[in-house]
N, C-alpha and C positions, 0 to 999 in steps of 0.2 A: 520545641514549642509544646505547650500543654494542650491536651485534648479537652476542649470545653464541654463536649458531650459527657466525658468521663466525670468531670467536676460536677456537672448538672446531676448526673446519676448519684454521685456521692452526697450532694445536698439533699436530693430526694430520699436517699437511704437514711440520712440523719433525721429528716422529718418523719419518716415512717417509724424509725426506732423510738423517737420521742412519743409518737401517738401510741405505739404498741405498749410502751412502758406506762402510759397514763391511763389506758382504757379500763384497767381494773378499778380505779377510783370512781368511774362513771356509774357503776352499778347498772341499773336498768335504763339509764338515760342515754338517749341518742347523742351523737356528736353535735347535732344542731341544738338540742336541749342544753348541753353543756355550754356551747357558745352563747346561747341566750342568757343563761345564768351568769356567766362571766361578764357579759356586756352590761347586764342589769346591776351587777355588783358595783360597777363604777359610777352609777347614777342613782340618786334617791328615787326618781320616778322617770320613766321613759315611755315614749309612745310605742304602740305596737308597730307603727310604720317605721320608726327608727330601728327597732329590733330587727324587723324584716330586712332592712337595708344592710345592717351590719352582719346578720347571719346569712344573708344572701339567699333568702327564701322569698317566695311570693307572699303577698299580704295574707291571702287566704290560708296558705300553709302555716304561716306564723300564727294566725288566729287559732288554728287547730293545735299547734304546739303550745301556745299559752293555755288553751283549754286543758291539755294533758298536765302541764305543770301546775295549774290551779287545782286540779283534782288530787295531785300529790302534795298539796299544801306548801308548794315551793314559791308560788307567785300569787299575787292578788291584783285584781283589776281595781283601779281607782275611778273616781268620777271622770266624766269626759272633760277634755279641755278643747272646746270648740267641737270639731268633728273627730278629733283624735281621742282614742281610748288610751289612757295612761295605765301602766302596770308598774309594780314594784315587787321586790323580793320580800317574802315573809322572813321571820327569824330563822325558820328551818331552811328556807331557800338561801339565806345569807351563809349559814353554816355549810351547806352543800357546795355553794360556790367557792368558799374559801378552801374546803377540802379538795375539790378538784383542781383549783388553781395551785394549791400547795403540792399536790401530787404531780402535776405537770412540771412545776419548777424543780421538784426533787428529781424527777426523771432527767430533766435538762442538766441539772448539777452533776448527776452521775456520769453523764456523757462528757462533762468537762473536767472530771476529777483528776485525770492524769496529765493535764496540760499545765505547763509552768506559767508564771506571771507574765513574762514577755510574750509568750505565745497567745495568752488570753488577751493581752492588749492588742496584738496584731489581729486576732480574730474579731475582737470588738470593733476595731477600725474598719475591717472589711465588711462586717455585718451592717454597721452604720451606713457605709457607702452604698451597699445593696438596698437597704431599707429606705434610703433617700429617694430612690427611684420608684418606690412602691406608691401607686396612685391612691390607695385607699387605706384608711385607718382600720378597715375590717381585717386586715392582716394581723392585727394585734388581738383579735377576739379571744384567743386561747391563752393570753399572757396574764400573769399575776399583776404586773404593773405595765404601763405603757412604755415599750422600749423606744418609741419615737420621741419621748420627752428627754430632756437633759438628765444624765445619770444621777447627778447630785440631787435633783428634785425627786426622782423616782425612789431613791434610797430613803428619803425623809418622809415619804407618804405613809400614813397609817394603813394597816392591813384591812 
């Protein structure tokens, strides 16, 4: 019988290896800043509250994060929509978001490089099964595309 603690540690190690391989592309950005950029990349305009929920920070911490990103010319505030302050990526922010998303994807691809097609299909099936039980879409915050969507749709989406 397989030791699930061992498998859990293997999964954690893969996650850590992916993060370690991606961190160079972050520059001076925190992981929360990267997550915010990647979330904002998927939406033309998003409320600070929605960013806070996805990044899993308090509203006030997210406001401070947006302030820092705005000072770096990566994000801009838009006019209010009711009580919500909307934000969007600047051109520079979009470029940085694509850069870090591509770096993360490249790191993940390197981890998969020695796996054959049938093993990849099995791995994809297992990951899909695991992700089915994930309660929150925030688990996709570091992904280039949304892995919870159908694969054929994700492949056809523009970068």
